[in-house]
C-alpha positions as a printed Julia matrix, in Angstrom:
318×3 Matrix{Float64}:
 -44.72  39.59  -30.1
 -44.75  36.71  -32.58
 -44.14  39.05  -35.52
 -41.2   40.64  -33.71
 -39.64  37.24  -33.06
 -40.21  36.25  -36.68
 -38.57  39.48  -37.84
 -35.5   38.83  -35.69
 -35.21  35.29  -37.03
 -35.27  36.64  -40.57
 -32.7   39.29  -39.69
 -30.33  36.71  -38.28
 -30.74  34.58  -41.37
 -29.96  37.59  -43.57
 -26.84  38.42  -41.57
 -25.68  34.8   -41.68
 -26.26  34.63  -45.44
 -24.36  37.88  -46.04
 -21.44  36.84  -43.87
 -21.19  33.59  -45.84
 -21.29  35.55  -49.12
 -18.15  37.47  -48.11
 -16.41  34.28  -46.97
 -17.19  32.64  -50.31
 -15.99  35.7   -52.21
 -12.73  35.71  -50.27
 -12.21  32.0   -50.83
 -12.88  32.44  -54.54
 -10.83  35.56  -55.2
  -8.21  35.74  -52.47
  -6.53  38.9   -51.19
  -3.56  39.37  -53.51
  -3.11  42.56  -55.55
  -0.13  44.67  -56.69
   1.52  45.86  -53.47
  -0.34  43.46  -51.16
   2.93  42.01  -49.86
   4.39  45.42  -48.99
   4.94  46.16  -45.29
   6.17  49.66  -44.38
   9.23  49.38  -42.14
   7.99  52.35  -40.09
   4.23  52.96  -40.11
   4.66  56.23  -38.23
   6.68  57.59  -41.18
   5.31  55.55  -44.06
   4.94  58.52  -46.43
   8.55  59.47  -45.8
   9.5   55.84  -46.47
   7.89  55.91  -49.91
   9.71  59.13  -50.84
   8.12  62.59  -50.49
   9.69  63.6   -53.81
   7.95  60.72  -55.59
   4.53  60.45  -53.95
   1.8   62.61  -55.48
  -1.31  63.36  -53.45
  -3.59  61.65  -55.97
  -1.55  58.42  -55.71
  -2.12  58.01  -51.99
  -4.6   55.5   -50.6
  -5.33  57.2   -47.29
  -5.9   54.83  -44.36
  -8.7   56.49  -42.4
 -10.56  55.98  -39.16
 -14.33  56.25  -38.78
 -15.58  58.23  -35.76
 -11.95  58.67  -34.82
 -12.21  60.31  -31.4
 -14.43  57.76  -29.68
 -11.79  55.85  -27.74
 -13.04  57.38  -24.46
 -16.62  58.22  -25.37
 -19.51  57.62  -22.98
 -19.27  55.56  -19.79
 -16.95  52.53  -19.74
 -18.81  49.19  -19.88
 -22.15  51.05  -19.9
 -22.68  53.35  -22.9
 -19.19  53.21  -24.45
 -19.64  49.88  -26.32
 -22.6   51.37  -28.19
 -20.62  54.31  -29.61
 -16.93  53.41  -29.46
 -15.51  52.96  -32.96
 -11.8   53.24  -32.11
  -9.76  51.91  -29.19
  -6.69  54.1   -29.82
  -6.12  57.8   -29.2
  -5.78  60.12  -32.18
  -2.01  60.27  -31.64
  -1.74  56.47  -31.53
  -3.86  56.13  -34.67
  -1.56  58.5   -36.52
   1.51  56.72  -35.17
   0.04  53.42  -36.41
  -0.32  54.92  -39.89
  -3.83  56.41  -40.13
  -3.8   59.55  -42.29
  -7.44  60.61  -42.33
  -9.15  61.47  -39.07
 -12.96  61.83  -38.79
 -14.08  64.11  -35.93
 -17.65  65.01  -34.91
 -18.25  67.99  -32.6
 -21.13  69.75  -30.91
 -21.73  73.39  -29.95
 -19.41  73.41  -26.9
 -16.52  71.91  -28.96
 -16.76  68.52  -27.3
 -16.38  65.49  -29.5
 -19.58  63.47  -29.77
 -21.14  60.47  -31.45
 -24.87  61.05  -31.49
 -25.88  61.96  -27.95
 -22.78  60.5   -26.3
 -19.83  62.74  -25.47
 -16.08  62.44  -25.29
 -13.27  64.91  -24.59
 -12.89  68.49  -25.82
 -11.64  68.86  -29.4
  -8.46  70.43  -27.97
  -7.34  66.87  -27.18
  -7.61  65.99  -30.87
  -5.74  69.08  -32.01
  -2.96  68.55  -29.47
  -2.53  64.91  -30.52
  -2.27  65.95  -34.17
   0.28  68.66  -33.41
   2.33  66.24  -31.31
   2.43  63.81  -34.24
   3.35  66.55  -36.72
   6.16  67.74  -34.49
   7.59  64.22  -34.31
   7.49  63.62  -38.07
   8.58  65.6   -41.12
   6.83  64.37  -44.25
   3.48  62.88  -43.2
   0.35  64.58  -44.6
  -2.87  64.32  -42.58
  -6.44  64.9   -43.72
  -8.44  66.21  -40.76
 -12.19  66.1   -41.31
 -14.22  67.95  -38.69
 -17.98  68.15  -38.93
 -20.82  69.27  -36.71
 -22.6   66.1   -35.67
 -26.12  65.53  -36.98
 -28.69  67.0   -34.6
 -26.22  69.46  -33.06
 -25.4   73.14  -33.62
 -22.14  74.47  -35.0
 -19.52  75.57  -32.45
 -19.31  79.4   -32.63
 -16.35  80.73  -34.65
 -15.01  77.22  -35.08
 -13.32  78.01  -38.38
 -11.26  80.7   -36.66
 -10.39  78.27  -33.9
  -9.07  75.7   -36.39
  -6.97  78.29  -38.23
  -5.59  79.66  -34.96
  -4.62  76.18  -33.79
  -3.29  74.7   -37.04
  -2.45  77.72  -39.2
   1.25  76.98  -39.61
   0.46  73.45  -40.84
  -2.58  74.11  -43.04
  -2.47  73.36  -46.76
  -4.82  75.94  -48.26
  -7.74  74.89  -50.44
  -6.39  74.57  -53.98
  -7.33  72.1   -56.71
  -3.68  71.95  -57.8
  -2.81  70.15  -54.56
  -3.94  66.8   -55.95
  -1.2   66.76  -58.62
   1.61  67.89  -56.32
   4.13  65.72  -54.54
   4.37  65.67  -50.78
   7.65  67.59  -51.01
   5.97  70.37  -52.97
   3.5   70.9   -50.11
   5.95  70.83  -47.23
   6.3   72.27  -44.64
   2.47  72.44  -44.74
   1.09  69.13  -43.52
  -2.68  69.26  -42.87
  -5.65  69.3   -45.24
  -8.45  70.37  -42.9
 -11.98  69.77  -44.2
 -14.55  71.73  -42.18
 -18.18  70.62  -42.57
 -20.49  72.95  -40.64
 -24.26  72.42  -40.61
 -25.26  76.1   -40.87
 -22.15  78.25  -40.55
 -20.51  79.6   -43.75
 -18.45  77.03  -45.64
 -14.82  77.62  -46.64
 -14.15  79.23  -50.02
 -11.5   78.55  -52.64
  -8.09  79.67  -51.4
  -9.1   79.54  -47.73
  -6.93  77.76  -45.14
  -9.78  75.26  -44.66
 -11.36  73.0   -47.28
 -15.12  72.78  -47.83
 -17.46  69.76  -47.59
 -17.39  69.17  -51.36
 -13.73  68.19  -51.16
 -14.4   65.0   -49.17
 -17.25  62.89  -50.49
 -18.67  59.45  -49.74
 -21.82  57.42  -50.22
 -22.75  56.25  -46.75
 -25.23  53.39  -46.44
 -26.57  52.79  -42.93
 -26.76  49.01  -42.59
 -25.52  46.15  -40.45
 -25.51  43.75  -43.41
 -21.87  43.22  -44.48
 -22.33  42.03  -48.06
 -24.88  44.77  -48.72
 -22.36  47.36  -47.52
 -19.49  45.76  -49.44
 -21.46  45.74  -52.69
 -22.73  49.29  -52.16
 -19.17  50.5   -51.57
 -18.04  48.83  -54.78
 -20.96  50.17  -56.81
 -20.46  53.78  -55.75
 -16.68  53.59  -56.12
 -17.2   52.36  -59.67
 -19.19  55.52  -60.42
 -16.28  57.81  -59.49
 -13.63  59.23  -61.77
 -10.07  57.93  -61.59
  -8.01  59.59  -58.87
  -5.92  61.39  -61.48
  -9.03  63.25  -62.7
 -10.55  64.2   -59.34
 -10.46  67.5   -57.51
 -11.92  66.01  -54.35
 -11.24  63.09  -52.02
 -13.6   60.12  -52.19
 -13.98  57.86  -49.15
 -15.02  54.23  -48.89
 -15.8   53.07  -45.34
 -15.2   49.41  -44.55
 -17.76  49.51  -41.75
 -21.26  48.38  -40.89
 -23.45  50.0   -38.28
 -25.62  48.64  -35.45
 -29.35  49.02  -36.13
 -31.91  49.94  -33.49
 -34.22  47.04  -34.41
 -31.52  44.42  -33.91
 -30.52  42.95  -30.52
 -26.79  43.36  -31.29
 -26.16  47.06  -30.7
 -22.49  47.17  -29.67
 -20.24  48.47  -32.42
 -17.44  45.88  -32.38
 -19.41  42.63  -32.95
 -21.37  44.33  -35.73
 -18.5   46.03  -37.57
 -16.4   42.87  -37.24
 -18.7   41.33  -39.86
 -16.86  43.38  -42.52
 -13.69  44.51  -40.74
 -11.59  41.55  -41.93
 -12.4   42.05  -45.63
 -10.46  45.24  -46.38
  -7.78  43.48  -48.42
 -10.43  41.55  -50.29
 -12.14  44.84  -51.18
  -8.92  46.1   -52.77
  -8.51  42.81  -54.63
 -12.06  43.1   -55.94
 -11.33  46.67  -57.04
  -8.62  45.29  -59.32
 -10.85  42.53  -60.63
 -13.57  45.03  -61.52
 -11.2   47.63  -62.95
 -11.76  50.14  -60.14
  -8.31  50.08  -58.56
  -7.5   53.52  -59.99
 -10.47  55.0   -58.1
  -9.78  53.96  -54.51
  -8.5   56.94  -52.54
  -9.66  57.18  -48.9
 -10.34  53.85  -47.19
 -11.63  54.04  -43.61
 -12.41  51.55  -40.89
 -13.55  51.13  -37.32
 -10.92  49.87  -34.86
  -7.99  50.41  -37.2
  -5.07  47.98  -37.02
  -1.68  47.61  -38.63
  -2.83  45.23  -41.35
  -5.44  47.73  -42.58
  -2.73  50.4   -42.79
  -0.39  48.01  -44.63
  -3.14  47.17  -47.14
  -3.54  50.84  -48.06
   0.16  51.66  -48.03
   0.87  48.64  -50.22
  -1.45  49.92  -52.94
   0.04  53.4   -52.6
   3.52  51.93  -53.03
   2.42  50.03  -56.14
   1.02  53.23  -57.66
   4.2   55.18  -56.97
   6.29  52.39  -58.52
   4.0   52.24  -61.55
   2.77  48.72  -60.77
  -0.89  49.66  -60.27
């Protein structure tokens, strides 16, 4: 018992130290970077606002959501706080400006986060189609994976093509150098990540797992995650040289050996430092490598931070 208490005391000290480290870094470096003052007049149509003829896919900093379809997961006030990573529906996330959606499914096509379940994936698809029908020039990356510990939904690739076929941008390395206008009316890059089922091939309507990469570190320590994100981003090629999307997740994760297990109070340790991360990218010379930037509980300021850097790239200021 004494050793457990001692361990928790040390953990709390570590968390406090790491939170202070980010505060000090922010106070020392600020949050200004080329495009940081940009605010899209219409977040729902921010790609259209930047000019589909001007914006190339590799220039975009994609605001993404982590565990996107967890707004109604589990039981309210009981299990939901332990797995909920977003408070908005998929449609409302897209309307707010998110452009990468992260979906986890199990065998029966229900969305899940670990052992907790949410609605059927049809809800996700319908929200995406509603958004696409209401806009004209917004490109969405839809990542769907079979959740760890679960089996692939049968014939799920066929389901995705049946549902989204008219919108799907087929797997093609040339996509990264094209403008949004050159891809229209196709609007969705769908990355399918099965656990055992065959993966998509070159030229298929769906994109394979190798086209969306990240370096996930499972920790609730904010400075550790921040520094890991920066280190791995620094090891990537510039966006102009890549034939894949690389994601940085501005999140930390509750740990089973810590008393604080609800997602929000844990992820809030790093949530407010998204703009500072972009600023640090510039200071370290990595600004040309940031591409997909994801968060829990996405808000308008996070979207603006990503769109601002995109705008600066398009205007040749970054």
